[in-house]
Structures are given as structure tokens and as C-alpha cells.
C-alpha positions, -999 to 999 in steps of 0.1 A, spaced: -40 -277 59 -58 -288 27 -44 -311 1 -41 -281 -23 -21 -262 4 2 -292 10 9 -297 -28 14 -260 -32 39 -258 -4 59 -288 -19 63 -273 -54 97 -259 -63 96 -224 -78 127 -214 -99 144 -185 -82 148 -169 -116 110 -168 -121 106 -152 -87 132 -126 -91 118 -117 -126 84 -112 -111 98 -91 -83 116 -69 -109 84 -66 -131 64 -55 -101 90 -28 -92 98 -8 -124 109 21 -102 141 1 -94 153 8 -130 133 39 -140 135 57 -108 98 64 -109 65 44 -109 45 38 -141 39 71 -158 1 65 -162 -3 61 -124 22 88 -117 -1 113 -135 -32 103 -115 -45 131 -92 -41 122 -56 -72 116 -34 -77 138 -4 -69 109 19 -34 107 6 -23 136 28 -34 117 58 -20 84 47 15 93 36 27 106 70 18 73 86 41 55 62 69 80 62 72 87 99 101 70 117 93 77 153 66 50 156 75 14 150 43 1 135 31 -14 102 3 5 84 -27 -15 73 -47 1 45 -82 -13 44 -111 -5 21 -135 -20 -5 -125 -31 -39 -119 -4 -65 -115 23 -38 -80 31 -51 -58 12 -26 -32 1 -51 -30 35 -66 -24 52 -33 3 27 -25 20 34 -59 17 72 -53 32 67 -19 62 49 -35 66 78 -59 65 103 -31 90 84 -11 114 85 -41 108 122 -44 117 125 -7 151 110 -17 145 74 -6 166 53 -29 143 35 -54 158 1 -47 150 6 -10 113 3 -18 97 -31 -24 62 -36 -38 46 -70 -37 11 -79 -49 2 -111 -30 -26 -121 -54 2 -132 -79 -1 -171 -81 37 -174 -82 39 -162 -46 14 -187 -33 30 -210 -7 58 -185 1 59 -168 35 62 -130 38 96 -135 53 108 -156 23 96 -129 -1 114 -102 18 146 -123 21 145 -129 -16 143 -92 -23 173 -87 1 194 -113 -17 184 -99 -51 199 -65 -42 228 -79 -22 216 -64 10 228 -76 44 197 -61 59 166 -42 49 172 -14 74 158 18 61 137 1 35 99 4 28 80 -28 21 45 -28 6 23 -59 6 -7 -53 -16 -38 -76 -14 -24 -92 18 -57 -110 25 -45 -136 0 -18 -147 24 -30 -171 51 -24 -159 87 -9 -127 73 -12 -110 107 11 -134 125 37 -133 97 36 -95 94 40 -93 132 72 -114 129 86 -90 103 78 -59 123 95 -74 154 125 -87 134 132 -56 112 127 -27 136 141 -1 113 120 -11 82 86 4 74 59 -22 64 27 -13 47 -1 -37 38 -34 -33 20 -64 -55 16 -100 -55 5 -116 -79 30 -120 -51 56 -137 -72 83 -112 -100 82 -83 -76 80 -96 -56 110 -100 -88 130 -65 -101 122 -50 -67 128 -65 -65 163 -56 -101 171 -21 -102 159 -10 -66 156 -19 -51 190 6 -23 194 23 -31 161 -3 -22 134 -20 11 126 -52 7 106 -62 32 80 -96 30 63 -99 42 27 -136 47 18 -151 49 -17 -148 82 -35 -166 109 -16 -186 136 -33 -161 163 -22 -133 143 -37 -152 139 -69 -156 176 -72 -119 180 -63 -109 156 -91 -129 178 -115 -112 209 -100 -146 223 -92 -143 229 -55 -132 266 -58 -161 273 -81 -188 255 -61 -182 272 -28 -178 309 -22 -172 325 12 -185 359 23 -181 376 57 -211 357 72 -210 322 58 -201 299 29 -228 300 2 -233 277 -28 -225 295 -60 -245 296 -92 -221 270 -107 -230 246 -79 -267 250 -86 -262 242 -122 -243 210 -114 -263 198 -85 -298 207 -97 
């Protein structure tokens, strides 16, 4: 442990500051919905593959969302939260934490989850959904997340991070049988067309095969 880590772990953080930050990061607790700007974003095609992994209850595993920076990981997490609420999951049963927040440095994942539990007067977090964004900022996150997965067997945990190689290594080392990895690539060309609502115009099908339309030639050439 470095001197910085030692000093950081020794500092005392007012509980009021922590609970305020938790509340600020989770506006859906009061509003019943995520930020309106993000709510109106069009979903990427990968959302339909990702959401069932989070929502399913039959498999007891944490979901690890990996991908490069600016690929849209935070947005897909927020859209997942909104969709959970629309599936009648109580808003206060969904916790979002961005671990790049300096205030959270030096606190374990367990401490942050327990703080959330105390904030809402919960005896347990059974049936809750917990999202750890930018989890690569937490040292030894794989071991800590494994502890939570084993401790809270009826809670769904989701983590995201940008350092894909490191995340993948820790996921394999610490999360064997406990983590499910999901790779979100940069925006694909098909998704780009879909965001512009051009896919129906670009491809037309006849009885023999799919042919590129005149609109496609105008855009692509």
C-alpha cells in the first residue's frame, strides 16, 4: 500500500457528504425516472442483448460491462435503470454508483452498499439492483464484488469499466462462475444508420435477395 493509500484510508468522510452524493447520483429515487436528457437517447442495438442479463433472476451472477471509453457504457446503464423502473422495480431499489468520484476513494464496495442500505432503512438489499460504474477505479474490485455476490444472493450486481484487458483478467481470476462478461464495442455502422432511422430505406428485400437501394448509394458513394 502506498503512502497516499494509507492517508486516504485514514481520512474521515462525513456521512452527510456521502449520503448527499449518493442521492445526487440517483435522481430516480425522487423523480421516479432517470435524467430526461438521457431518457430520450435512442437505445443502441446491444441494449436488447444486455438488459436480459441484468433482469434475469435465474442465474446468480454479476454482469461486467466492458468497452472502450466513449462507447456509451454509462448511458446503457442509465437506460437499464429506466427500463427496470418501467418493469415496476421500485426506484429506491436501484442504486447507481460512479466509482471515479473522489469522495468514494478509500471506501470498499461493501461499505458503499451498506451506506445505501442504511440511508433507506433497509434490513437487507434483497431484490435490489446495484450498478458500479467505472469500477476499474476500485483496487481489487474483483475480490470485493465476489464477496458481495456471495453475500447478497438475491441482489443483482452490474459493473462497468473502460480498461477492458484489466477488467477481463480480474473477472476471470476472481469471478469464475460468478461474473458474466459483456463487451460493448464502439458504435457500428449499422447502429449509426439505425440511429439516423435509415435502415429501412437503405436495404430493400425482393424474392431473391436483399439489394441496396438508391438511397444507400447516395449516402455511401
